[in-house]
C-alpha positions in Angstrom: 0.0 -0.1 0.1 1.3 3.4 -1.0 1.0 6.4 1.4 1.1 10.1 0.2 3.4 10.7 3.0 6.4 8.6 4.5 5.6 6.6 7.4 8.0 7.0 10.4 10.4 4.0 11.1 8.9 2.4 14.2 12.1 1.0 15.4 13.8 4.7 14.9 16.5 2.9 12.9 17.9 3.5 9.7 16.5 1.0 7.1 20.1 -0.6 6.1 20.6 -1.2 9.9 17.0 -2.8 10.3 18.0 -5.3 7.8 21.3 -6.2 9.5 19.3 -6.7 12.7 16.8 -9.2 11.0 19.7 -11.1 9.7 21.0 -11.4 13.3 17.8 -12.2 15.0 17.1 -15.2 12.2 20.7 -16.5 13.4 19.4 -16.1 17.0 16.0 -17.9 16.2 18.3 -21.1 15.3 16.6 -22.8 12.5 18.5 -25.9 12.6 16.6 -29.5 12.1 18.7 -30.5 15.4 16.1 -31.6 17.9 16.8 -31.0 21.6 14.4 -32.2 24.2 12.7 -32.2 26.6 13.2 -28.6 28.4 13.0 -28.6 31.1 15.2 -31.9 31.4 14.4 -34.4 34.0 16.8 -37.5 34.1 17.5 -37.7 30.2 18.5 -35.2 27.6 17.4 -36.6 24.0 19.0 -35.2 20.8 18.1 -36.1 17.5 19.4 -35.3 13.7 19.4 -37.0 10.3 20.2 -40.7 10.5 24.0 -41.4 9.7 25.1 -37.8 10.4 27.7 -37.6 13.0 27.2 -34.8 15.7 29.2 -33.4 18.6 27.2 -32.2 21.8 28.7 -30.0 24.5 27.2 -28.9 27.5 28.3 -25.7 29.2 27.6 -23.9 32.7 26.5 -20.1 32.6 30.2 -19.5 33.4 31.2 -21.1 30.4 32.8 -24.2 31.8 32.3 -27.2 29.7 30.6 -29.9 31.9 30.1 -32.7 29.1 31.3 -33.5 25.5 30.3 -36.5 23.4 29.5 -37.6 19.9 26.6 -39.3 18.5 25.0 -40.5 15.1 21.5 -39.7 14.5 20.1 -39.6 17.9 21.5 -40.1 21.6 20.5 -39.7 25.1 22.5 -38.2 27.9 21.6 -39.2 31.3 21.8 -36.6 34.0 24.1 -38.6 36.1 26.5 -39.2 33.5 27.1 -35.3 33.5 27.2 -35.7 37.6 29.8 -38.4 37.1 32.3 -36.0 35.5 33.2 -34.0 38.8 30.2 -31.7 38.2 27.3 -31.1 40.7 24.2 -30.3 38.7 21.5 -28.7 41.0 17.7 -29.1 40.2 16.9 -25.9 38.2 20.1 -25.1 37.2 20.5 -23.6 33.6 23.0 -25.1 31.1 23.7 -24.3 27.4 24.0 -27.1 25.1 25.8 -26.9 21.8 25.5 -29.5 19.0 27.5 -29.2 16.0 26.7 -31.7 12.8 29.3 -32.8 10.5 27.2 -31.1 7.6 27.7 -27.8 9.2 24.4 -27.4 10.9 24.9 -25.9 14.8 22.1 -25.4 17.2 22.4 -24.1 20.7 19.9 -24.0 23.3 19.3 -23.0 26.9 18.3 -25.7 28.9 16.7 -26.0 32.7 18.1 -29.2 34.3 
């Protein structure tokens, strides 16, 4: 629809900056096919991707310390106790960041409540 006047930019940003922000927000929305569930996590974190594609999964606390790293092909489950067995105390309600990188270039990060 055309208007006889120029509409104000609701964001107050230049349009070229607006386009850059849209691209950034798409990255943050993470459109990968890698599935990470459930959230919140009870005893088991499940991960899945395309059958036959190798992936690496890493879990970090909010201080950036890596608590767990493993690899899987297609799908996997990580037991809560296996993370705790790696000299890490997980507390109920703790937030962890999971990062999954697939060999075909797909990357997914998510914030999980354990």
